[in-house]
C-alpha positions as CSV (number, residue, x, y, z in Angstrom):
1,M,-46.2,1.6,8.5
2,S,-43.1,1.4,10.7
3,H,-45.0,-0.8,13.1
4,I,-45.8,-3.3,10.4
5,L,-42.2,-3.4,9.2
6,Q,-40.9,-4.1,12.8
7,L,-43.5,-6.9,13.1
8,K,-42.4,-8.5,9.8
9,E,-38.7,-8.2,10.9
10,R,-39.5,-9.9,14.2
11,R,-41.3,-12.8,12.5
12,K,-38.3,-13.2,10.1
13,R,-35.9,-13.4,13.1
14,I,-38.1,-16.0,14.9
15,F,-38.3,-18.1,11.7
16,L,-34.5,-18.0,11.2
17,S,-34.0,-19.0,14.9
18,C,-36.3,-22.0,14.6
19,L,-34.7,-23.1,11.3
20,L,-31.2,-22.9,13.0
21,F,-32.4,-25.0,15.9
22,L,-33.8,-27.6,13.5
23,L,-30.6,-27.9,11.6
24,M,-28.6,-28.2,14.8
25,T,-30.9,-31.0,16.0
26,L,-30.5,-32.9,12.7
27,F,-26.8,-32.6,12.1
28,L,-25.0,-32.3,15.4
29,P,-24.2,-35.6,17.2
30,A,-26.5,-36.6,20.1
31,A,-25.3,-36.5,23.7
32,G,-22.7,-39.2,24.4
33,Q,-22.2,-39.9,20.7
34,S,-18.6,-40.2,19.6
35,T,-17.1,-37.3,17.8
36,A,-13.9,-38.9,16.7
37,P,-13.0,-38.1,13.1
38,A,-14.2,-40.8,10.6
39,V,-11.6,-42.6,8.4
40,P,-11.8,-41.2,4.9
41,D,-12.8,-43.5,2.1
42,A,-9.6,-42.9,0.3
43,E,-7.7,-44.1,3.4
44,K,-9.8,-47.2,3.7
45,A,-9.4,-48.0,0.0
46,S,-5.6,-47.8,0.2
47,G,-5.4,-50.1,3.3
48,V,-3.8,-47.4,5.5
49,E,-4.1,-48.1,9.2
50,A,-6.6,-45.6,10.8
51,L,-4.9,-42.8,12.6
52,D,-6.4,-42.3,16.1
53,L,-6.5,-38.6,16.7
54,S,-8.1,-38.8,20.1
55,D,-4.6,-38.5,21.5
56,T,-2.9,-36.1,19.2
57,S,0.5,-36.5,20.9
58,K,0.6,-40.3,20.2
59,A,-0.6,-39.6,16.7
60,Q,2.1,-37.2,16.0
61,Q,4.8,-39.6,17.4
62,K,3.4,-42.4,15.2
63,L,3.7,-40.2,12.1
64,N,7.2,-39.1,13.0
65,A,8.3,-42.7,13.3
66,M,7.1,-43.4,9.7
67,S,9.0,-43.0,6.4
68,A,8.1,-40.2,4.0
69,D,6.3,-42.7,1.7
70,E,4.2,-44.1,4.6
71,V,3.3,-40.6,5.8
72,A,2.3,-39.6,2.3
73,R,-0.4,-42.2,2.3
74,Y,-2.4,-40.1,4.8
75,L,-2.5,-37.2,2.4
76,A,-5.2,-38.7,0.1
77,D,-8.0,-36.5,1.5
78,P,-7.1,-32.8,2.2
79,K,-10.4,-32.4,4.2
80,A,-9.6,-35.2,6.6
81,P,-8.3,-34.2,10.1
82,Q,-5.0,-36.3,9.7
83,F,-4.0,-34.4,6.6
84,S,-2.5,-31.4,8.4
85,W,-0.9,-33.8,10.9
86,A,0.7,-35.8,8.1
87,L,1.9,-32.7,6.2
88,A,3.6,-31.4,9.4
89,A,5.4,-34.8,9.8
90,L,6.4,-34.8,6.1
91,R,8.2,-31.5,6.6
92,K,10.6,-33.3,8.9
93,K,11.5,-35.9,6.4
94,G,13.9,-33.7,4.4
95,E,14.8,-34.6,0.8
96,A,12.7,-37.8,0.9
97,A,9.6,-35.6,1.2
98,I,10.2,-33.5,-2.0
99,P,8.5,-35.8,-4.5
100,H,5.4,-36.1,-2.3
101,L,5.3,-32.3,-1.8
102,I,5.7,-31.7,-5.5
103,R,2.7,-34.0,-6.2
104,L,0.6,-32.1,-3.6
105,M,1.5,-28.8,-5.3
106,S,-0.1,-30.0,-8.5
107,R,-3.4,-30.9,-6.9
108,D,-6.5,-28.8,-7.5
109,D,-8.4,-30.0,-4.4
110,L,-6.4,-28.3,-1.6
111,G,-8.7,-25.1,-1.5
112,F,-7.4,-22.4,0.7
113,G,-4.5,-24.6,2.0
114,W,-2.9,-24.6,-1.5
115,T,0.2,-22.8,-0.1
116,A,0.9,-25.4,2.7
117,P,2.9,-27.9,0.5
118,A,5.0,-25.0,-0.9
119,E,5.7,-23.8,2.6
120,A,6.8,-27.3,3.6
121,L,9.0,-27.5,0.6
122,L,10.7,-24.2,1.4
123,S,11.5,-25.5,4.9
124,I,13.7,-28.2,3.2
125,G,16.0,-25.6,1.7
126,D,17.6,-25.1,-1.8
127,K,17.6,-28.9,-2.5
128,S,14.0,-28.5,-3.7
129,L,14.9,-25.8,-6.4
130,P,15.3,-28.1,-9.3
131,S,11.9,-29.6,-8.6
132,L,10.3,-26.1,-8.3
133,I,11.8,-25.2,-11.6
134,D,10.5,-28.3,-13.2
135,L,7.0,-27.5,-11.9
136,L,7.3,-24.0,-13.6
137,K,7.9,-25.7,-16.9
138,G,5.0,-28.1,-16.6
139,D,1.5,-27.9,-18.0
140,S,-0.4,-27.7,-14.7
141,Q,-1.6,-24.1,-14.0
142,T,-2.0,-25.0,-10.3
143,A,1.6,-26.3,-10.2
144,R,3.0,-23.2,-11.9
145,R,1.2,-20.9,-9.5
146,S,2.4,-22.9,-6.5
147,A,5.9,-22.9,-7.7
148,A,6.0,-19.2,-8.4
149,W,4.6,-18.5,-5.1
150,A,7.3,-20.6,-3.4
151,L,10.0,-18.8,-5.3
152,M,8.4,-15.5,-4.3
153,K,8.4,-16.4,-0.7
154,R,12.1,-17.6,-1.0
155,N,13.0,-14.1,-2.0
156,K,16.5,-14.9,-3.2
157,P,18.1,-14.9,-6.7
158,C,17.8,-17.9,-8.8
159,K,19.1,-17.5,-12.4
160,D,17.8,-20.9,-13.5
161,A,14.2,-19.9,-12.7
162,I,14.3,-16.7,-14.7
163,A,13.3,-18.2,-18.0
164,P,10.4,-20.3,-16.8
165,L,9.2,-17.4,-14.6
166,I,9.0,-15.2,-17.7
167,E,6.8,-17.9,-19.3
168,V,4.6,-17.6,-16.3
169,L,4.3,-13.9,-16.9
170,K,3.1,-14.6,-20.4
171,G,0.2,-16.9,-19.2
172,K,-3.4,-15.9,-18.5
173,D,-3.2,-16.6,-14.8
174,E,-2.7,-13.1,-13.3
175,S,-2.3,-14.4,-9.8
176,A,0.5,-16.7,-10.9
177,A,2.0,-13.8,-12.9
178,G,2.0,-11.6,-9.8
179,H,3.9,-14.2,-7.9
180,A,6.3,-14.7,-10.8
181,A,7.0,-10.9,-10.9
182,A,7.8,-10.8,-7.3
183,A,10.1,-13.9,-7.6
184,L,12.0,-12.2,-10.4
185,A,12.7,-9.0,-8.4
186,P,15.6,-10.4,-6.3
187,N,17.5,-11.3,-9.5
188,G,18.0,-7.6,-10.3
189,K,19.6,-6.8,-13.7
190,D,20.0,-10.5,-14.5
191,A,16.3,-10.5,-15.1
192,A,16.3,-7.6,-17.6
193,E,14.7,-9.6,-20.3
194,A,11.5,-9.9,-18.1
195,V,10.8,-6.1,-18.1
196,P,9.0,-6.0,-21.4
197,H,6.5,-8.6,-20.1
198,L,6.3,-6.9,-16.6
199,I,5.2,-3.5,-18.1
200,P,1.8,-4.5,-19.5
201,L,1.1,-6.6,-16.4
202,A,1.7,-3.6,-14.2
203,F,-1.1,-1.7,-16.0
204,K,-3.7,-4.3,-15.7
205,I,-6.2,-3.0,-13.1
206,T,-7.3,-6.5,-12.2
207,A,-3.6,-7.7,-11.7
208,R,-1.5,-7.3,-8.6
209,T,0.2,-4.2,-9.9
210,H,2.4,-3.7,-6.9
211,A,4.5,-6.8,-7.6
212,P,5.3,-6.0,-11.3
213,C,6.2,-2.4,-10.3
214,L,8.5,-3.6,-7.6
215,A,10.1,-6.0,-10.0
216,V,10.8,-3.3,-12.5
217,E,12.1,-1.0,-9.8
218,A,14.5,-3.8,-8.6
219,I,15.6,-4.7,-12.1
220,G,15.7,-1.2,-13.7
221,L,14.0,0.1,-16.9
222,D,16.0,0.5,-20.0
223,P,15.5,4.0,-21.5
224,T,14.6,2.3,-24.8
225,L,11.4,0.9,-23.1
226,I,10.2,4.4,-22.0
227,P,8.0,4.8,-25.2
228,N,6.3,1.5,-24.2
229,V,5.5,2.9,-20.8
230,I,4.3,6.2,-22.1
231,E,2.0,4.3,-24.6
232,H,0.3,2.5,-21.7
233,V,0.0,5.7,-19.6
234,A,-1.6,7.6,-22.5
235,A,-4.3,4.9,-23.1
236,V,-6.7,6.8,-20.8
237,S,-10.0,5.0,-20.4
238,G,-12.1,7.8,-18.8
239,E,-12.7,5.6,-15.8
240,P,-11.2,7.4,-12.8
241,K,-9.9,4.3,-10.9
242,A,-8.2,2.9,-14.0
243,D,-6.7,6.3,-15.0
244,A,-5.4,6.9,-11.4
245,L,-3.7,3.5,-11.6
246,R,-2.1,4.4,-15.0
247,L,-0.7,7.6,-13.5
248,H,0.6,5.9,-10.3
249,V,2.1,2.9,-12.2
250,G,3.5,5.1,-15.1
251,A,5.3,7.4,-12.6
252,R,6.9,4.4,-10.8
253,L,8.0,2.6,-13.9
254,L,9.5,5.8,-15.5
255,A,11.4,6.6,-12.3
256,A,12.9,3.1,-12.5
257,S,15.1,4.2,-15.4
258,G,16.9,6.5,-13.2
259,K,19.2,9.4,-14.4
260,D,19.5,7.9,-17.9
261,C,15.9,8.9,-18.7
262,A,16.3,12.6,-18.2
263,A,16.0,13.5,-22.0
264,A,13.0,11.2,-22.5
265,L,11.2,12.7,-19.4
266,A,11.9,16.2,-20.6
267,E,10.2,15.2,-23.9
268,A,7.3,13.6,-22.0
269,L,6.6,16.8,-20.1
270,G,5.4,18.2,-23.4
271,H,3.2,15.2,-24.3
272,K,-0.3,15.9,-25.4
273,S,-1.7,13.6,-22.7
274,R,-2.1,15.2,-19.3
275,T,-1.6,12.0,-17.6
276,V,1.7,11.4,-19.4
277,R,2.8,14.8,-18.4
278,L,1.9,14.3,-14.7
279,A,3.6,10.8,-14.7
280,A,6.8,12.4,-16.1
281,A,6.7,15.1,-13.4
282,Q,6.1,12.6,-10.6
283,A,8.9,10.4,-11.9
284,I,11.3,13.3,-11.8
285,Q,10.3,13.8,-8.1
286,K,11.2,10.2,-7.4
287,I,14.5,10.4,-9.2
288,G,15.5,13.7,-7.6
289,K,18.7,15.6,-8.3
290,Q,20.0,13.0,-10.6
291,A,17.4,14.0,-13.2
292,K,18.6,17.6,-13.2
293,T,19.5,18.7,-16.7
294,E,18.9,22.0,-18.5
295,A,16.3,20.3,-20.7
296,V,14.4,18.9,-17.7
297,E,14.5,22.3,-15.8
298,K,13.2,24.1,-18.9
299,A,10.4,21.7,-19.5
300,L,9.4,21.8,-15.8
301,N,9.3,25.7,-15.9
302,A,7.0,25.4,-18.9
303,A,4.8,22.9,-17.1
304,V,4.4,25.3,-14.2
305,A,2.4,27.6,-16.3
306,D,-0.1,24.8,-17.0
307,D,-2.9,24.6,-14.4
308,A,-3.1,20.8,-15.0
309,T,0.5,20.1,-14.2
310,R,1.7,23.0,-12.1
311,I,1.7,21.3,-8.7
312,D,3.6,18.2,-9.7
313,A,6.0,20.3,-11.9
314,A,6.7,22.6,-9.0
315,A,7.3,19.6,-6.6
316,A,9.7,18.3,-9.3
317,L,11.6,21.5,-9.5
318,V,12.1,21.4,-5.7
319,A,13.2,17.7,-5.9
320,I,16.0,18.4,-8.5
321,G,17.2,21.4,-6.5
322,A,16.0,24.2,-8.9
323,S,14.0,27.3,-8.0
324,A,10.3,26.9,-8.1
325,K,9.6,30.6,-7.3
326,A,7.7,31.1,-10.6
327,A,5.1,28.5,-9.5
328,V,4.2,30.4,-6.2
329,P,1.4,32.7,-7.4
330,G,-0.3,29.8,-9.1
331,L,0.1,27.6,-6.1
332,I,-1.5,30.2,-3.9
333,K,-4.5,30.2,-6.3
334,D,-4.5,26.4,-6.1
335,L,-5.1,26.5,-2.4
336,E,-8.7,26.8,-3.1
337,S,-8.7,23.2,-3.9
338,G,-7.9,22.3,-0.3
339,R,-10.2,20.4,1.9
340,V,-11.0,20.2,5.6
341,D,-12.4,17.0,6.9
342,M,-13.9,17.0,10.4
343,L,-12.7,14.0,12.4
344,A,-14.4,15.0,15.7
345,T,-16.0,18.0,17.2
346,T,-12.6,19.6,18.1
347,N,-10.4,18.1,15.4
348,F,-10.0,18.2,11.7
349,R,-7.7,17.0,8.9
350,Y,-6.5,19.4,6.2
351,T,-5.4,18.0,2.9
352,C,-4.1,20.1,0.0
353,R,-1.3,19.1,-2.4
354,A,-0.7,22.7,-3.3
355,A,0.0,23.6,0.4
356,E,2.4,20.6,0.7
357,V,4.4,22.0,-2.3
358,L,4.4,25.6,-1.0
359,A,5.8,24.4,2.3
360,L,8.9,23.2,0.3
361,I,9.6,26.5,-1.5
362,P,11.5,29.0,0.8
363,E,10.8,31.9,-1.6
364,A,7.0,31.4,-0.9
365,V,7.0,33.1,2.5
366,P,6.1,36.6,1.4
367,A,3.2,35.2,-0.7
368,L,2.0,33.1,2.2
369,I,2.0,36.1,4.5
370,E,0.0,38.0,1.9
371,G,-2.4,35.0,1.6
372,L,-3.3,35.4,5.3
373,R,-5.3,38.4,4.3
374,S,-7.4,36.5,1.8
375,D,-11.2,36.8,2.1
376,K,-11.3,33.0,1.4
377,E,-10.9,30.8,4.5
378,I,-9.6,27.8,2.7
379,V,-6.8,29.9,1.3
380,R,-5.9,31.3,4.6
381,I,-5.9,27.8,6.1
382,G,-3.5,26.7,3.3
383,C,-1.2,29.6,3.9
384,V,-1.0,28.9,7.6
385,W,-0.4,25.2,7.1
386,A,2.4,25.8,4.5
387,M,4.2,28.4,6.6
388,P,7.7,27.4,7.5
389,T,8.6,27.2,11.3
390,D,12.2,28.2,11.4
391,K,13.4,31.0,13.7
392,A,14.0,33.5,10.9
393,T,10.5,33.1,9.5
394,A,8.9,33.1,13.0
395,K,9.9,36.7,13.7
396,Q,8.3,37.8,10.5
397,V,5.1,35.8,10.6
398,V,4.1,35.4,14.2
399,P,2.5,38.9,14.5
400,K,0.5,38.3,11.3
401,I,-0.7,34.9,12.5
402,K,-1.8,36.3,15.8
403,E,-3.8,39.0,14.0
404,L,-5.5,36.2,12.0
405,L,-6.4,34.4,15.3
406,A,-7.9,37.6,16.7
407,R,-10.3,38.0,13.8
408,S,-11.0,34.4,13.0
409,T,-14.5,33.1,13.6
410,S,-14.0,29.6,12.2
411,Q,-13.3,26.7,14.6
412,E,-11.2,24.8,12.0
413,E,-9.1,27.9,11.2
414,Q,-8.6,28.6,14.9
415,E,-7.4,25.2,15.6
416,L,-4.8,25.3,12.8
417,V,-3.6,28.8,13.7
418,V,-3.0,27.8,17.4
419,A,-1.2,24.7,16.2
420,K,1.1,26.7,14.0
421,L,1.7,29.3,16.7
422,Y,2.6,26.5,19.1
423,Q,5.4,25.6,16.6
424,L,6.5,29.2,16.1
425,D,6.1,30.7,19.6
426,P,5.3,28.0,22.2
427,D,6.0,30.2,25.2
428,W,3.3,32.6,24.1
429,V,0.8,29.8,23.7
430,R,1.6,28.3,27.1
431,Q,1.4,31.7,28.8
432,A,-2.0,32.4,27.2
433,A,-3.2,28.9,28.4
434,A,-1.9,29.4,31.9
435,G,-3.6,32.8,32.4
436,G,-7.0,31.4,31.8
437,P,-9.9,33.3,29.9
438,E,-9.6,36.2,32.2
439,S,-6.1,37.0,30.9
440,R,-7.4,37.7,27.5
441,P,-10.7,39.5,27.7
442,D,-10.3,40.5,24.1
443,W,-10.6,36.8,23.1
444,P,-13.9,35.0,22.5
445,P,-13.9,32.0,25.0
446,R,-13.5,29.6,22.1
447,H,-10.0,31.0,21.3
448,W,-8.8,30.3,24.8
449,H,-10.3,26.8,24.7
450,Q,-8.4,26.2,21.5
451,V,-5.1,27.3,23.1
452,A,-5.7,25.3,26.3
453,S,-6.5,22.1,24.5
454,R,-3.4,22.5,22.3
455,V,-1.1,23.0,25.2
456,A,-2.7,20.1,27.1
457,A,-2.2,17.8,24.1
458,A,1.4,18.9,23.6
459,A,2.2,18.4,27.3
460,K,0.8,14.9,27.1
461,A,2.8,14.1,24.0
462,E,6.0,15.4,25.6
463,A,5.4,13.5,28.8
464,K,4.9,10.3,26.7
465,K,8.1,10.9,24.8
466,A,10.0,11.6,28.0
467,A,8.7,8.3,29.5
468,E,9.9,6.3,26.5
């Protein structure tokens, strides 16, 4: 059966090769035939003198010597070779080129080159701003998108453009709305009236959600709009990608309200929707110590008792400078959700959000040491990964970690243990590597190889750093 399939595949390749050869024969010019670009019909019809592109240097000099109106006559056909040359020449004409570039930005036939006229207009400077704003107010969807893109690339405040940009946000073109959102961001608080329109746009999974989020973060979120954000976050669809987006966007938008939203976030931590509770906890993490109030701390301590929100609530307690000791037992249990991904035969990547949070809690050290005795390997790996590396901790934990290395039978666990020992007691690891396998007859050979490879990698990194 496999032989028959191979034969069919070979015949298919032969057929495609013959077809390609036939097409090349029909459509490619014969040997010696001129390949100079033909003069487009639009150019012939307008009576424009043909532009000889066989010598591009002379063609460019000829275009540079023309006026803006004369150069614009070569822009009739965007697919013609002289179009890009004419556009490049038009950029050098200053204010005289603005009307022609504005007309180009309204055309629907530019294909992937639709941004080129806008780039040329930006090179002229702020004298083109009134024309761009007029484009935003026009009826052409293409023109509005091009103008919004140009203002986004300009990346400077423009108060006169705020109102028309908000109108673009209200439109159906999500691409143009994304450009408009990015163009509003540099205006800061002056664009506050745009925020109610940016919020729903940020939650559209088909939209460019990053631009609306950045705009709200730059402008700021009025606390009175927090219920609006929470309403969108709570509208869980059951589709994992959409719900993950709601959580991410919700946390960013809630954090944009800063310290003024502490009371609202404390209330959101008790919301019936798990996604809202998580978004509130993540927003507090982003705001940090400015969000610390008695109500917020109390709500976070309550959230720590909930398996669904414990990790983010504990991280939020650390972020505001409060004690997260109460979360430690639950976080140790959550280490079971960790994951080891093999990247190569001698390397792996460990990922676990609970371990990341435990590493931030100084009071977690005794529980981490106790966790080294767990009968579950993923828990032991998490405890080693989260173990602090300061000198005070090193004296306490190094003997325990060495004991773990001695009884470990897992390659992934051994690699992580050796890496942690190199941080806590590098001299011991170097000495073990220098002595060779014979110096540690109590070790299986794989232990020594882990140590040796770790020392070699560290030495290479140190040498590279010294060379820089």
